[in-house]
Structure formats: structure tokens, C-alpha cells
C-alpha positions in Angstrom: -16.0 -61.3 -46.9 -19.5 -60.0 -47.1 -18.7 -56.9 -45.6 -16.3 -56.2 -48.4 -18.9 -57.0 -50.8 -21.2 -54.5 -49.0 -18.6 -51.5 -49.6 -18.3 -52.6 -53.2 -22.1 -52.4 -53.8 -22.2 -49.1 -52.0 -19.4 -47.8 -54.2 -21.2 -49.2 -57.4 -24.6 -47.4 -56.6 -22.8 -44.1 -55.7 -20.9 -44.1 -59.0 -24.2 -45.1 -61.1 -26.2 -42.4 -59.2 -23.1 -39.8 -59.9 -23.2 -41.1 -63.6 -26.7 -40.9 -64.0 -26.9 -37.3 -62.8 -24.6 -36.3 -65.6 -25.9 -34.4 -68.5 -24.8 -37.0 -71.1 -26.9 -40.0 -72.5 -24.0 -42.2 -72.8 -23.0 -41.7 -69.1 -26.9 -42.2 -67.9 -26.7 -45.6 -69.7 -23.3 -46.6 -68.0 -24.8 -45.5 -64.6 -27.9 -47.7 -65.0 -25.7 -50.6 -65.9 -23.8 -49.9 -62.8 -26.8 -49.6 -60.7 -28.3 -52.8 -62.2 -25.0 -54.8 -61.5 -24.9 -53.5 -57.8 -28.3 -54.6 -57.3 -27.8 -58.2 -58.4 -24.8 -58.1 -56.2 -26.8 -56.9 -53.4 -29.5 -59.8 -53.9 -26.6 -62.4 -54.1 -24.7 -61.3 -51.0 -27.7 -60.7 -49.0 -28.6 -64.4 -49.6 -25.3 -65.3 -47.9 -22.3 -66.3 -49.7 -21.5 -69.9 -49.1 -19.4 -72.6 -50.8 -21.2 -75.4 -49.6 -23.1 -78.1 -51.4 -25.8 -77.5 -54.0 -29.4 -77.8 -52.6 -29.7 -81.5 -53.7 -31.8 -84.1 -51.7 -29.5 -87.1 -51.5 -31.1 -90.5 -52.2 -33.2 -92.2 -49.8 -33.5 -88.7 -47.7 -36.6 -86.6 -47.6 -35.0 -83.3 -46.5 -31.9 -81.3 -47.0 -29.2 -81.8 -44.3 -26.6 -79.6 -43.5 -26.0 -76.0 -45.2 -26.6 -75.6 -48.7 -26.6 -72.7 -51.1 -29.9 -71.1 -51.6 -31.1 -71.3 -55.3 -34.0 -68.5 -55.1 -31.6 -65.5 -55.2 -29.5 -67.1 -57.9 -32.6 -67.4 -60.0 -33.8 -63.8 -59.4 -30.2 -62.8 -60.2 -30.4 -64.7 -63.5 -33.6 -63.2 -64.4 -32.5 -59.7 -63.7 -29.4 -60.1 -65.9 -31.5 -61.1 -68.7 -33.9 -58.1 -68.2 -31.3 -55.8 -67.8 -29.4 -56.9 -70.9 -33.0 -56.3 -72.6 -33.1 -52.9 -71.3 -29.7 -52.1 -72.2 -30.2 -53.0 -75.9 -33.2 -51.0 -76.0 -31.3 -47.9 -74.5 -28.3 -48.1 -76.9 -30.7 -48.2 -79.7 -32.4 -45.1 -78.2 -28.9 -43.6 -77.8 -27.9 -44.5 -81.5 -31.3 -42.7 -82.8 -31.0 -39.6 -80.5 -27.3 -39.3 -81.8 -28.3 -39.7 -85.4 -30.9 -37.2 -85.2 -29.3 -34.6 -83.0 -25.7 -35.2 -83.3 -25.3 -35.0 -79.6 -25.7 -36.8 -76.6 -26.1 -33.5 -74.2 -29.5 -34.2 -72.6 -30.3 -30.6 -72.8 -30.1 -30.8 -76.4 -32.5 -33.9 -76.7 -35.6 -32.1 -75.4 -37.1 -31.0 -78.6 -39.0 -28.2 -76.8 -38.5 -24.5 -77.0 -34.9 -23.5 -75.8 
């Protein structure tokens, strides 16, 4: 099942880069979202997808026995999701301000310099 997710992550990275290369601010933001989600999926799948028991030490034992799901990638992805949401909210605010001031999402018109 992991090779399938590797292909999905690759497609998401490719689509995100394609969208970020467009000259439209909203497509740039969508590309950023895709790349962020692809990176989160990459971290989760690189840790190994398991349906085993949670990493809880049983009563009376000192170490974990058998296979278990690694909690570190899950914590990293949860943190990345929260940070990604904050960055997305910031960029959407910038998009709204840029559209109000320039009436355009075209990145060539947002430069403000000599045209």
C-alpha cells in the first residue's frame, strides 16, 4: 500500500509546483496547500503505515513488545497542520488585501514597481 501513497505524494508535489508557477495569486496559495499536505503525507508514510497497537506500555512491563505505531511522525504532522493552517490564514488575508487594492490576482500587476 505504501507505493500507492508514494505515487499520490509525487502527484501532489507536482500539482503543487505547477500551481505555484502560475501567475495567479490564488493558484499560488492552492499550490502551497497541496505541497504542505503532500509533505505531511510523506512524513506519515515514511514512518510506516501500521494498524498495530498504540505505543502503550502494558501494566507490569518495562518496555514495549511487538510492533506499534510510532507517535513521533504523528506529532510532527499535527504540528505541521497547525502551522500550515496559520500560514494559509495569513496568505488568504494577503490575497484579500491585494485584490481590494489592485482588483487583480495577477502577480505581474501586484509588483507596484515600474511597468
